[in-house]
Backbone atoms as SQL, in Angstrom:
CREATE TABLE atoms (id INTEGER PRIMARY KEY, chain TEXT, resi INTEGER, resn TEXT, atom TEXT, x REAL, y REAL, z REAL);
INSERT INTO atoms VALUES
  (1, 'A', 1, 'MET', 'N', 96.230, 190.147, 212.427),
  (2, 'A', 1, 'MET', 'CA', 94.951, 190.312, 213.125),
  (3, 'A', 1, 'MET', 'C', 95.088, 191.441, 214.141),
  (4, 'A', 2, 'ASN', 'N', 94.144, 192.370, 214.133),
  (5, 'A', 2, 'ASN', 'CA', 94.153, 193.465, 215.093),
  (6, 'A', 2, 'ASN', 'C', 93.625, 192.949, 216.435),
  (7, 'A', 3, 'ARG', 'N', 94.463, 193.023, 217.445),
  (8, 'A', 3, 'ARG', 'CA', 94.082, 192.532, 218.751),
  (9, 'A', 3, 'ARG', 'C', 94.430, 193.548, 219.822),
  (10, 'A', 4, 'ALA', 'N', 93.536, 193.708, 220.761),
  (11, 'A', 4, 'ALA', 'CA', 93.812, 194.557, 221.912),
  (12, 'A', 4, 'ALA', 'C', 93.953, 193.635, 223.138),
  (13, 'A', 5, 'TYR', 'N', 94.899, 193.958, 223.974),
  (14, 'A', 5, 'TYR', 'CA', 95.064, 193.166, 225.188),
  (15, 'A', 5, 'TYR', 'C', 95.726, 194.001, 226.255),
  (16, 'A', 6, 'SER', 'N', 95.550, 193.580, 227.494),
  (17, 'A', 6, 'SER', 'CA', 96.197, 194.244, 228.611),
  (18, 'A', 6, 'SER', 'C', 97.615, 193.744, 228.755),
  (19, 'A', 7, 'HIS', 'N', 98.496, 194.611, 229.193),
  (20, 'A', 7, 'HIS', 'CA', 99.868, 194.203, 229.427),
  (21, 'A', 7, 'HIS', 'C', 99.931, 193.325, 230.673),
  (22, 'A', 8, 'PRO', 'N', 100.494, 192.124, 230.564),
  (23, 'A', 8, 'PRO', 'CA', 100.614, 191.261, 231.742),
  (24, 'A', 8, 'PRO', 'C', 101.446, 191.959, 232.840),
  (25, 'A', 9, 'GLY', 'N', 100.987, 191.829, 234.046),
  (26, 'A', 9, 'GLY', 'CA', 101.709, 192.428, 235.178),
  (27, 'A', 9, 'GLY', 'C', 101.430, 193.907, 235.390),
  (28, 'A', 10, 'SER', 'N', 100.712, 194.510, 234.473),
  (29, 'A', 10, 'SER', 'CA', 100.373, 195.936, 234.646),
  (30, 'A', 10, 'SER', 'C', 99.231, 196.101, 235.626),
  (31, 'A', 11, 'PRO', 'N', 99.260, 197.144, 236.411),
  (32, 'A', 11, 'PRO', 'CA', 98.168, 197.335, 237.366),
  (33, 'A', 11, 'PRO', 'C', 96.862, 197.671, 236.641),
  (34, 'A', 12, 'THR', 'N', 95.784, 197.162, 237.162),
  (35, 'A', 12, 'THR', 'CA', 94.447, 197.528, 236.686),
  (36, 'A', 12, 'THR', 'C', 93.718, 198.108, 237.880),
  (37, 'A', 13, 'PHE', 'N', 93.220, 199.314, 237.726),
  (38, 'A', 13, 'PHE', 'CA', 92.506, 199.965, 238.787),
  (39, 'A', 13, 'PHE', 'C', 90.995, 199.811, 238.523),
  (40, 'A', 14, 'VAL', 'N', 90.298, 199.306, 239.532),
  (41, 'A', 14, 'VAL', 'CA', 88.874, 199.072, 239.392),
  (42, 'A', 14, 'VAL', 'C', 88.118, 200.143, 240.172),
  (43, 'A', 15, 'ILE', 'N', 87.185, 200.792, 239.497),
  (44, 'A', 15, 'ILE', 'CA', 86.337, 201.787, 240.134),
  (45, 'A', 15, 'ILE', 'C', 84.926, 201.207, 240.141),
  (46, 'A', 16, 'PRO', 'N', 84.440, 200.813, 241.318),
  (47, 'A', 16, 'PRO', 'CA', 83.093, 200.202, 241.380),
  (48, 'A', 16, 'PRO', 'C', 82.016, 201.143, 240.848),
  (49, 'A', 17, 'LYS', 'N', 81.035, 200.567, 240.250),
  (50, 'A', 17, 'LYS', 'CA', 79.899, 201.302, 239.723),
  (51, 'A', 17, 'LYS', 'C', 78.627, 200.668, 240.288),
  (52, 'A', 18, 'ILE', 'N', 77.606, 201.432, 240.426),
  (53, 'A', 18, 'ILE', 'CA', 76.355, 200.896, 240.933),
  (54, 'A', 18, 'ILE', 'C', 75.853, 199.839, 239.955),
  (55, 'A', 19, 'GLY', 'N', 75.407, 198.711, 240.483),
  (56, 'A', 19, 'GLY', 'CA', 74.928, 197.623, 239.624),
  (57, 'A', 19, 'GLY', 'C', 75.992, 196.589, 239.419),
  (58, 'A', 20, 'HIS', 'N', 75.954, 195.946, 238.286),
  (59, 'A', 20, 'HIS', 'CA', 76.864, 194.852, 238.021),
  (60, 'A', 20, 'HIS', 'C', 78.086, 195.271, 237.208),
  (61, 'A', 21, 'ASP', 'N', 78.144, 196.508, 236.782),
  (62, 'A', 21, 'ASP', 'CA', 79.245, 197.010, 235.957),
  (63, 'A', 21, 'ASP', 'C', 80.339, 197.586, 236.841),
  (64, 'A', 22, 'GLU', 'N', 81.525, 197.726, 236.255),
  (65, 'A', 22, 'GLU', 'CA', 82.623, 198.432, 236.931),
  (66, 'A', 22, 'GLU', 'C', 83.467, 199.118, 235.872),
  (67, 'A', 23, 'ARG', 'N', 84.141, 200.147, 236.284),
  (68, 'A', 23, 'ARG', 'CA', 85.052, 200.855, 235.390),
  (69, 'A', 23, 'ARG', 'C', 86.455, 200.355, 235.696),
  (70, 'A', 24, 'ARG', 'N', 87.241, 200.152, 234.656),
  (71, 'A', 24, 'ARG', 'CA', 88.625, 199.681, 234.827),
  (72, 'A', 24, 'ARG', 'C', 89.553, 200.623, 234.076),
  (73, 'A', 25, 'VAL', 'N', 90.682, 200.911, 234.683),
  (74, 'A', 25, 'VAL', 'CA', 91.734, 201.692, 234.056),
  (75, 'A', 25, 'VAL', 'C', 92.956, 200.798, 233.998),
  (76, 'A', 26, 'SER', 'N', 93.472, 200.579, 232.788),
  (77, 'A', 26, 'SER', 'CA', 94.619, 199.677, 232.648),
  (78, 'A', 26, 'SER', 'C', 95.507, 200.098, 231.483),
  (79, 'A', 27, 'LEU', 'N', 96.687, 199.530, 231.446),
  (80, 'A', 27, 'LEU', 'CA', 97.596, 199.714, 230.333),
  (81, 'A', 27, 'LEU', 'C', 97.305, 198.596, 229.342),
  (82, 'A', 28, 'ALA', 'N', 97.090, 198.947, 228.098),
  (83, 'A', 28, 'ALA', 'CA', 96.755, 197.962, 227.081),
  (84, 'A', 28, 'ALA', 'C', 97.553, 198.225, 225.810),
  (85, 'A', 29, 'GLU', 'N', 97.375, 197.373, 224.849),
  (86, 'A', 29, 'GLU', 'CA', 98.086, 197.518, 223.579),
  (87, 'A', 29, 'GLU', 'C', 97.164, 197.146, 222.447),
  (88, 'A', 30, 'PHE', 'N', 97.279, 197.869, 221.332),
  (89, 'A', 30, 'PHE', 'CA', 96.485, 197.575, 220.146),
  (90, 'A', 30, 'PHE', 'C', 97.384, 197.783, 218.931),
  (91, 'A', 31, 'ASN', 'N', 97.473, 196.811, 218.070),
  (92, 'A', 31, 'ASN', 'CA', 98.333, 196.861, 216.886),
  (93, 'A', 31, 'ASN', 'C', 99.766, 197.280, 217.219),
  (94, 'A', 32, 'GLY', 'N', 100.252, 196.796, 218.367),
  (95, 'A', 32, 'GLY', 'CA', 101.611, 197.078, 218.770),
  (96, 'A', 32, 'GLY', 'C', 101.833, 198.421, 219.407),
  (97, 'A', 33, 'HIS', 'N', 100.750, 199.178, 219.624),
  (98, 'A', 33, 'HIS', 'CA', 100.862, 200.508, 220.241),
  (99, 'A', 33, 'HIS', 'C', 100.269, 200.495, 221.649),
  (100, 'A', 34, 'PRO', 'N', 101.018, 200.955, 222.660),
  (101, 'A', 34, 'PRO', 'CA', 100.464, 200.988, 224.023),
  (102, 'A', 34, 'PRO', 'C', 99.510, 202.172, 224.206),
  (103, 'A', 35, 'TYR', 'N', 98.564, 201.990, 225.100),
  (104, 'A', 35, 'TYR', 'CA', 97.659, 203.077, 225.454),
  (105, 'A', 35, 'TYR', 'C', 97.052, 202.814, 226.816),
  (106, 'A', 36, 'VAL', 'N', 96.525, 203.864, 227.420),
  (107, 'A', 36, 'VAL', 'CA', 95.798, 203.750, 228.676),
  (108, 'A', 36, 'VAL', 'C', 94.341, 203.535, 228.297),
  (109, 'A', 37, 'ASP', 'N', 93.737, 202.535, 228.846),
  (110, 'A', 37, 'ASP', 'CA', 92.346, 202.166, 228.513),
  (111, 'A', 37, 'ASP', 'C', 91.446, 202.394, 229.741),
  (112, 'A', 38, 'LEU', 'N', 90.463, 203.251, 229.588),
  (113, 'A', 38, 'LEU', 'CA', 89.424, 203.493, 230.594),
  (114, 'A', 38, 'LEU', 'C', 88.152, 202.907, 230.032),
  (115, 'A', 39, 'ARG', 'N', 87.633, 201.846, 230.613),
  (116, 'A', 39, 'ARG', 'CA', 86.551, 201.124, 229.990),
  (117, 'A', 39, 'ARG', 'C', 85.585, 200.569, 231.027),
  (118, 'A', 40, 'ILE', 'N', 84.295, 200.536, 230.640),
  (119, 'A', 40, 'ILE', 'CA', 83.286, 199.899, 231.461),
  (120, 'A', 40, 'ILE', 'C', 83.302, 198.398, 231.150),
  (121, 'A', 41, 'HIS', 'N', 83.312, 197.596, 232.207),
  (122, 'A', 41, 'HIS', 'CA', 83.257, 196.143, 232.080),
  (123, 'A', 41, 'HIS', 'C', 81.912, 195.670, 232.642),
  (124, 'A', 42, 'PHE', 'N', 81.378, 194.623, 232.087),
  (125, 'A', 42, 'PHE', 'CA', 80.100, 194.079, 232.523),
  (126, 'A', 42, 'PHE', 'C', 80.264, 192.603, 232.818),
  (127, 'A', 43, 'ARG', 'N', 79.350, 192.067, 233.601),
  (128, 'A', 43, 'ARG', 'CA', 79.400, 190.639, 233.954),
  (129, 'A', 43, 'ARG', 'C', 78.658, 189.877, 232.885),
  (130, 'A', 44, 'ASP', 'N', 79.339, 188.950, 232.218),
  (131, 'A', 44, 'ASP', 'CA', 78.750, 188.130, 231.162),
  (132, 'A', 44, 'ASP', 'C', 77.731, 187.188, 231.826),
  (133, 'A', 45, 'ALA', 'N', 76.513, 187.166, 231.299),
  (134, 'A', 45, 'ALA', 'CA', 75.444, 186.370, 231.871),
  (135, 'A', 45, 'ALA', 'C', 75.750, 184.866, 231.833),
  (136, 'A', 46, 'GLU', 'N', 76.405, 184.416, 230.768),
  (137, 'A', 46, 'GLU', 'CA', 76.652, 182.979, 230.630),
  (138, 'A', 46, 'GLU', 'C', 77.855, 182.504, 231.446),
  (139, 'A', 47, 'SER', 'N', 78.950, 183.216, 231.367),
  (140, 'A', 47, 'SER', 'CA', 80.163, 182.752, 232.040),
  (141, 'A', 47, 'SER', 'C', 80.338, 183.334, 233.454),
  (142, 'A', 48, 'GLY', 'N', 79.673, 184.462, 233.710),
  (143, 'A', 48, 'GLY', 'CA', 79.825, 185.113, 235.003),
  (144, 'A', 48, 'GLY', 'C', 81.101, 185.954, 235.108),
  (145, 'A', 49, 'GLU', 'N', 81.896, 185.975, 234.016),
  (146, 'A', 49, 'GLU', 'CA', 83.174, 186.716, 234.010),
  (147, 'A', 49, 'GLU', 'C', 82.921, 188.180, 233.615),
  (148, 'A', 50, 'MET', 'N', 83.816, 189.039, 234.078),
  (149, 'A', 50, 'MET', 'CA', 83.750, 190.434, 233.685),
  (150, 'A', 50, 'MET', 'C', 84.346, 190.576, 232.278),
  (151, 'A', 51, 'ARG', 'N', 83.636, 191.260, 231.396),
  (152, 'A', 51, 'ARG', 'CA', 84.041, 191.466, 230.001),
  (153, 'A', 51, 'ARG', 'C', 84.082, 192.936, 229.695),
  (154, 'A', 52, 'PRO', 'N', 85.005, 193.372, 228.835),
  (155, 'A', 52, 'PRO', 'CA', 85.036, 194.788, 228.433),
  (156, 'A', 52, 'PRO', 'C', 83.903, 195.121, 227.507),
  (157, 'A', 53, 'SER', 'N', 83.319, 196.281, 227.678),
  (158, 'A', 53, 'SER', 'CA', 82.259, 196.759, 226.787),
  (159, 'A', 53, 'SER', 'C', 82.890, 197.660, 225.741),
  (160, 'A', 54, 'ARG', 'N', 82.050, 198.140, 224.820),
  (161, 'A', 54, 'ARG', 'CA', 82.535, 199.097, 223.816),
  (162, 'A', 54, 'ARG', 'C', 82.603, 200.501, 224.397),
  (163, 'A', 55, 'LYS', 'N', 82.017, 200.679, 225.585),
  (164, 'A', 55, 'LYS', 'CA', 81.969, 201.986, 226.210),
  (165, 'A', 55, 'LYS', 'C', 83.303, 202.253, 226.930),
  (166, 'A', 56, 'GLY', 'N', 84.060, 203.182, 226.389),
  (167, 'A', 56, 'GLY', 'CA', 85.329, 203.513, 227.012),
  (168, 'A', 56, 'GLY', 'C', 86.103, 204.495, 226.162),
  (169, 'A', 57, 'VAL', 'N', 87.303, 204.765, 226.618),
  (170, 'A', 57, 'VAL', 'CA', 88.167, 205.716, 225.906),
  (171, 'A', 57, 'VAL', 'C', 89.586, 205.228, 226.054),
  (172, 'A', 58, 'THR', 'N', 90.402, 205.482, 225.037),
  (173, 'A', 58, 'THR', 'CA', 91.806, 205.154, 225.093),
  (174, 'A', 58, 'THR', 'C', 92.628, 206.422, 224.957),
  (175, 'A', 59, 'ILE', 'N', 93.753, 206.466, 225.667),
  (176, 'A', 59, 'ILE', 'CA', 94.616, 207.646, 225.664),
  (177, 'A', 59, 'ILE', 'C', 96.040, 207.188, 225.380),
  (178, 'A', 60, 'SER', 'N', 96.650, 207.779, 224.405),
  (179, 'A', 60, 'SER', 'CA', 98.036, 207.500, 224.066),
  (180, 'A', 60, 'SER', 'C', 98.942, 207.973, 225.203),
  (181, 'A', 61, 'PRO', 'N', 100.016, 207.237, 225.520),
  (182, 'A', 61, 'PRO', 'CA', 100.935, 207.691, 226.539),
  (183, 'A', 61, 'PRO', 'C', 101.511, 209.095, 226.224),
  (184, 'A', 62, 'ALA', 'N', 101.538, 209.451, 224.955),
  (185, 'A', 62, 'ALA', 'CA', 102.057, 210.770, 224.585),
  (186, 'A', 62, 'ALA', 'C', 101.200, 211.882, 225.156),
  (187, 'A', 63, 'TYR', 'N', 99.925, 211.605, 225.395),
  (188, 'A', 63, 'TYR', 'CA', 99.004, 212.620, 225.930),
  (189, 'A', 63, 'TYR', 'C', 98.905, 212.600, 227.443),
  (190, 'A', 64, 'ARG', 'N', 99.670, 211.707, 228.118),
  (191, 'A', 64, 'ARG', 'CA', 99.595, 211.598, 229.568),
  (192, 'A', 64, 'ARG', 'C', 99.843, 212.899, 230.289),
  (193, 'A', 65, 'PRO', 'N', 100.864, 213.698, 229.907),
  (194, 'A', 65, 'PRO', 'CA', 101.066, 214.970, 230.623),
  (195, 'A', 65, 'PRO', 'C', 99.858, 215.889, 230.532),
  (196, 'A', 66, 'ARG', 'N', 99.257, 215.998, 229.371),
  (197, 'A', 66, 'ARG', 'CA', 98.079, 216.866, 229.218),
  (198, 'A', 66, 'ARG', 'C', 96.879, 216.291, 229.967),
  (199, 'A', 67, 'PHE', 'N', 96.722, 214.970, 229.934),
  (200, 'A', 67, 'PHE', 'CA', 95.626, 214.340, 230.639),
  (201, 'A', 67, 'PHE', 'C', 95.762, 214.549, 232.123),
  (202, 'A', 68, 'ARG', 'N', 96.980, 214.364, 232.626),
  (203, 'A', 68, 'ARG', 'CA', 97.244, 214.567, 234.057),
  (204, 'A', 68, 'ARG', 'C', 96.970, 216.027, 234.449),
  (205, 'A', 69, 'GLN', 'N', 97.409, 216.967, 233.630),
  (206, 'A', 69, 'GLN', 'CA', 97.179, 218.382, 233.917),
  (207, 'A', 69, 'GLN', 'C', 95.667, 218.665, 233.952),
  (208, 'A', 70, 'GLY', 'N', 94.939, 218.053, 233.052),
  (209, 'A', 70, 'GLY', 'CA', 93.487, 218.202, 233.037),
  (210, 'A', 70, 'GLY', 'C', 92.841, 217.677, 234.301),
  (211, 'A', 71, 'LEU', 'N', 93.329, 216.557, 234.796),
  (212, 'A', 71, 'LEU', 'CA', 92.783, 215.979, 236.055),
  (213, 'A', 71, 'LEU', 'C', 93.057, 216.887, 237.228),
  (214, 'A', 72, 'VAL', 'N', 94.256, 217.490, 237.265),
  (215, 'A', 72, 'VAL', 'CA', 94.597, 218.427, 238.338),
  (216, 'A', 72, 'VAL', 'C', 93.662, 219.632, 238.285),
  (217, 'A', 73, 'GLN', 'N', 93.412, 220.165, 237.098),
  (218, 'A', 73, 'GLN', 'CA', 92.516, 221.308, 236.970),
  (219, 'A', 73, 'GLN', 'C', 91.093, 220.920, 237.338),
  (220, 'A', 74, 'LEU', 'N', 90.649, 219.734, 236.951),
  (221, 'A', 74, 'LEU', 'CA', 89.328, 219.260, 237.330),
  (222, 'A', 74, 'LEU', 'C', 89.206, 219.110, 238.826),
  (223, 'A', 75, 'ASP', 'N', 90.268, 218.590, 239.471),
  (224, 'A', 75, 'ASP', 'CA', 90.275, 218.450, 240.920),
  (225, 'A', 75, 'ASP', 'C', 90.103, 219.813, 241.590),
  (226, 'A', 76, 'GLY', 'N', 90.789, 220.820, 241.074),
  (227, 'A', 76, 'GLY', 'CA', 90.654, 222.174, 241.616),
  (228, 'A', 76, 'GLY', 'C', 89.246, 222.701, 241.468),
  (229, 'A', 77, 'ALA', 'N', 88.630, 222.463, 240.329),
  (230, 'A', 77, 'ALA', 'CA', 87.267, 222.914, 240.107),
  (231, 'A', 77, 'ALA', 'C', 86.280, 222.193, 241.033),
  (232, 'A', 78, 'LEU', 'N', 86.479, 220.910, 241.255),
  (233, 'A', 78, 'LEU', 'CA', 85.628, 220.145, 242.174),
  (234, 'A', 78, 'LEU', 'C', 85.733, 220.716, 243.593),
  (235, 'A', 79, 'ARG', 'N', 86.968, 221.047, 244.031),
  (236, 'A', 79, 'ARG', 'CA', 87.150, 221.623, 245.361),
  (237, 'A', 79, 'ARG', 'C', 86.507, 223.005, 245.438),
  (238, 'A', 80, 'ALA', 'N', 86.674, 223.822, 244.402),
  (239, 'A', 80, 'ALA', 'CA', 86.135, 225.174, 244.397),
  (240, 'A', 80, 'ALA', 'C', 84.610, 225.175, 244.486),
  (241, 'A', 81, 'HIS', 'N', 83.987, 224.119, 243.937),
  (242, 'A', 81, 'HIS', 'CA', 82.529, 224.034, 243.984),
  (243, 'A', 81, 'HIS', 'C', 82.054, 223.252, 245.213),
  (244, 'A', 82, 'GLY', 'N', 82.974, 222.855, 246.072),
  (245, 'A', 82, 'GLY', 'CA', 82.605, 222.122, 247.292),
  (246, 'A', 82, 'GLY', 'C', 82.144, 220.697, 247.057),
  (247, 'A', 83, 'LEU', 'N', 82.535, 220.144, 245.913),
  (248, 'A', 83, 'LEU', 'CA', 82.079, 218.797, 245.594),
  (249, 'A', 83, 'LEU', 'C', 83.008, 217.714, 246.164),
  (250, 'A', 84, 'ILE', 'N', 84.231, 218.104, 246.498),
  (251, 'A', 84, 'ILE', 'CA', 85.158, 217.191, 247.190),
  (252, 'A', 84, 'ILE', 'C', 85.916, 218.006, 248.224),
  (253, 'A', 85, 'GLU', 'N', 86.435, 217.288, 249.237),
  (254, 'A', 85, 'GLU', 'CA', 87.231, 217.952, 250.273),
  (255, 'A', 85, 'GLU', 'C', 88.699, 217.722, 249.965),
  (256, 'A', 86, 'ASP', 'N', 89.541, 218.555, 250.542),
  (257, 'A', 86, 'ASP', 'CA', 90.971, 218.346, 250.409),
  (258, 'A', 86, 'ASP', 'C', 91.307, 216.995, 251.049),
  (259, 'A', 87, 'GLU', 'N', 92.248, 216.282, 250.434),
  (260, 'A', 87, 'GLU', 'CA', 92.674, 215.006, 250.990),
  (261, 'A', 87, 'GLU', 'C', 93.243, 215.217, 252.367),
  (262, 'A', 88, 'GLY', 'N', 92.874, 214.325, 253.275),
  (263, 'A', 88, 'GLY', 'CA', 93.392, 214.409, 254.646),
  (264, 'A', 88, 'GLY', 'C', 92.516, 215.243, 255.569),
  (265, 'A', 89, 'SER', 'N', 91.487, 215.935, 254.995),
  (266, 'A', 89, 'SER', 'CA', 90.649, 216.761, 255.859),
  (267, 'A', 89, 'SER', 'C', 89.328, 216.080, 256.163),
  (268, 'A', 90, 'GLY', 'N', 89.104, 214.889, 255.594),
  (269, 'A', 90, 'GLY', 'CA', 87.821, 214.251, 255.755),
  (270, 'A', 90, 'GLY', 'C', 87.814, 213.153, 256.671);
């Protein structure tokens, strides 16, 4: 059976979103392969629990260096456009 699940004990980073949804970044596994999962979670109306939606993206650990490099470049572009301040200056 194909199953996806989060690794027990792995950190999950929650990024609040306006409304009842939230974005979560976690280490997960599918068919025995680990990946980083960035996914929108919603509150289930019946149980009240947060559930993963189909909206998200997975990234293989093999792509982590390129993904990290992309985030650094994006950070530079955000600073250059005045959309964020340097850390520690705000």
